[in-house]
N, C-alpha and C positions, 0 to 999 in steps of 0.2 A: 375495518378490517382498507390496509393500503393500498391504494390505488394500482401501483407499480409492483412494490417490492411485493402483496400481495403477505401480508404479514400485519396481529393483532399482535395489542395486548395479553389477547384470553390463550399465544399462542407460543409465547417468551417472556421472563421476566430479566436477557440478559441486557446488562446495561453495559456493558463492552461490549466489539464487535471486530472481527474480521473483516479488510473487503480484496479478497483476489479480484483481480482483472475480471482472468478464464474461468467461467462457469466447473469444467471440470477441474478447474482445482481446488474447489469446495470438499468435494468430495476425497480426498488426498489430504484437507487440515481436516475434515475430519476422521478421521482416520488415525488422531491426537489424543481426541477425545477423551471422556469415559462417556457413556452411555449418552452416543452419539444416535438425532434421529434428523433424517431427512426433514426438510417443512415444506420444498417445494419446488418448481421454477417457474415463473412466468419468463418472456422475453430472455433480455441476460441476465436475470437475477434470480440465482439459481441459491437458494437456504437449506444455512442447518444447523440442529447447535446440540450443543453439549455441554459437560462439566471437563475441567481443567483443574487436580485438588478440590473439591469441590466449590469450585465460582461457573457460575455459570457464562459460555462466553455463545452468539451468532457469530456462525459465519456467510456472508451474504456477498456475492462475485455484483460488481458493477457493470460489468460488459467494459471497452475501449471506452477511453477517451471522456473528456472532461461533460459532456452533459449527462451523458447518464448515471459518471458519479457524485453530480448535486441531489437528484434522483432520491438515488440509493442514502446519502446523508439526508435531507429531508426530510424520507418519510422514518428510516429510521430512528430521528430523532421523535416523528409522533409516538414513538410504543415503547418510550424511554431507553435510548439508547443515549452514553454520554462520551464513553469514551472509543473514537475508533484507529485500529492502524489497521493501513493499508500493508497487505503483504502480495507483493507488484514483483516488478523484473524490467528491468532499465540495458541500456546501450550507454558503455563508458563512455567518455570524455577526457580519461585521459589514461597514460601507457601503463599506468604503474597499476593499473584494478585490470584481477584478473578474471575470468572466467569461476560464477561461483564465492563472489567476495560480495557481502553485504553492504550497502548503502545506507548507514544512517541520514537519512535528511531530516537539517534542523530548521531548511526552507529551502522555496521554490523562488526559481526566476517564475511570470507567470504572464508566459506567452504565449497562452490558451485563449480560445473565445471565454468561455464559462467563467475562471475568475475576473474577465473586461465587465462581464455582464453583472457580477456584483460585489461590484467594486472599483473604482479609480485605478489605472496604473499603477498610481503610488504607492496602492495601498500593496502590506508587504503578508510576502506568503509566509509565517510562519507555524511552525511542530509544535507542542505543549511541550516549555523545558521541564518541569517537571520529570514527561513520562520521555521525554528523547535522552535526560541524565540517565533513570534509571537503564535507558536498553543501552548505554553506550555501559553502565557499566557491567551490568548481567556479562557482556559480548566478550569483553575483559576476561571478566571470570568464567563464561564457559568455553573461552576462547575460540570462541569463533571471528574467523577474520572479516573482520568491519573496516568501514571508514565513516567518519561524519563529516559531513561536510555541503555544499550547495545543490542539486539540481535545477535540472529545464525541465517545464512541460510543456510541450507544444499539437498541436491538430492534426499535421500528417508527418507519415515515413518519406513522405514519395517528391516532397516538393522539388525542383528542377534549383532550387539555393540551399536541399541539407547538405551537403560534404560541405559547403562557405561556412554556414549557419553550426555544423558543429566545430569548429575547428573556430572562428569566430568566440562560440562560450566556452569553450576547450581553453585559449589564450588567457579567459577573468576568471580561472578556477573551476567553474564546472564539473562534478564528478561525473555526474550523470543525467539522460533524455531519460525521461516517459512522455506520457500522456493524462494521469493523473491527481499528481500529488500533488501537486499548487492547485485544483479544484475542490479537493478537500482538506485544506486550510482553509480557504476563502473561506468557505460558505462555512466549515467547520468554527471557527476564528466568530463571525458572525453571526450565529449562531452559540456562539458559547457552552461549543462540545471542545471537550479535549483529542488533541490528532498527532498521529506519528505515523510517517514512511518507512519503514525497509523494503529495499529495492536489493532482486539478485541478479549481480551483473549474469548478462545470457548473451551479448554484444560486447569484444572485446571494440576499443579505442583505433578507430582506419580497418575492423570487419568488416568478413564478407554479409551483412544481414538474411540474405535468403542462406546462404549457409550456417549460421548462428545458429536463428530460431529453430533452422530442420533438426539441430542436431539438438537442438531444449526440447521442443516434440521426440524426438526418442528419448528423451532424457538418457542426454549425455552426461557422465557421472559429473563432474564437475557443479553443471548448470544445476542437474537432479541436488548434490549437497547441497549445495546453495539455498534451496528451498525447506529441508529443512533445516537449516542454519536457521531460515530465517522467523519458521513455522515457531521451532522453540523456542530460540532469542523474545518472538512474540507472546507467547502462551508464560512464561514465569515472567515476563515483564508485568505480565498480567496479574497477575498470582498475589506478586512483590506490592503490584500497590494496593491491589484488595488490601492487604492486611496492613499498610498503612493508614488507611479510614481515607481515603479520598473520595468516596466514592459519596 
C-alpha cells in the first residue's frame, strides 16, 4: 500500500493513468469509463478505476503544484503504472487561444521548484514523443480544437511579478501556464515513464483570473466542453496506444 495515494497492486493492474489536479474531476472522468469504481481518497489524492474499450485505466488527482504531482508519479510507478496523461487546466499566454481550447504540451519551461529538486535547470522537460504524436493525430481526426506547443510550469498565481512574467514568456512563444506539467515530465523521464499533458484553457491571455476561474467552477460552457474534449482525446489515445503493443 502506497503511503500517500493509498493504492496497491491488489487494487488495480492499470498501466495507464489519467491525472487531473482537482479531486472533483476524478468523478467526472470516471463517468466516461465502463465499470467505474471509486477507490478512495487520502488528502488531495482521489482515485478511481474503470475500463475504456476493455483497457483498464486509473484516474488519480494530484492536487495543485509539483510536489504532490511528484508524489503521485513516484507511487503510481510502484504499483505498475507506466503511462501518465495529465488532464489539467491552464491560463493562456497567447491571444489566439480561446477558452476551452486544448493545449497538447510537448514540453515545458521548468520554472517550478520540484523539477529543479530532481534535476539541474538545464534538464529538458519533455513529453513522450510517440504519445504526443498520437494525441495530435487523434485531435485532428476528432475535430478537437487543439494546439501543440510549449507551456510554463510555475509555483504561484499571486507573485508581484506575475503580469511581467506572463508577458516575458508570452513573447517567447509559450502557449500557456500551469503548475504541474514540468514536474510530470521531468520526474516521469527520470523514472522511465511515458508522459503527456493536455491542458484546457480556462483563462484567456490578459483575462481576469478570478472571473475566469469562477466561470469554470460554474461549468461555463466553453471550458466544460474543453474538459470533455481533453478526456475523450486522452481515452482514445490510450486505446490506440494499447493496440500498438507499446506496453
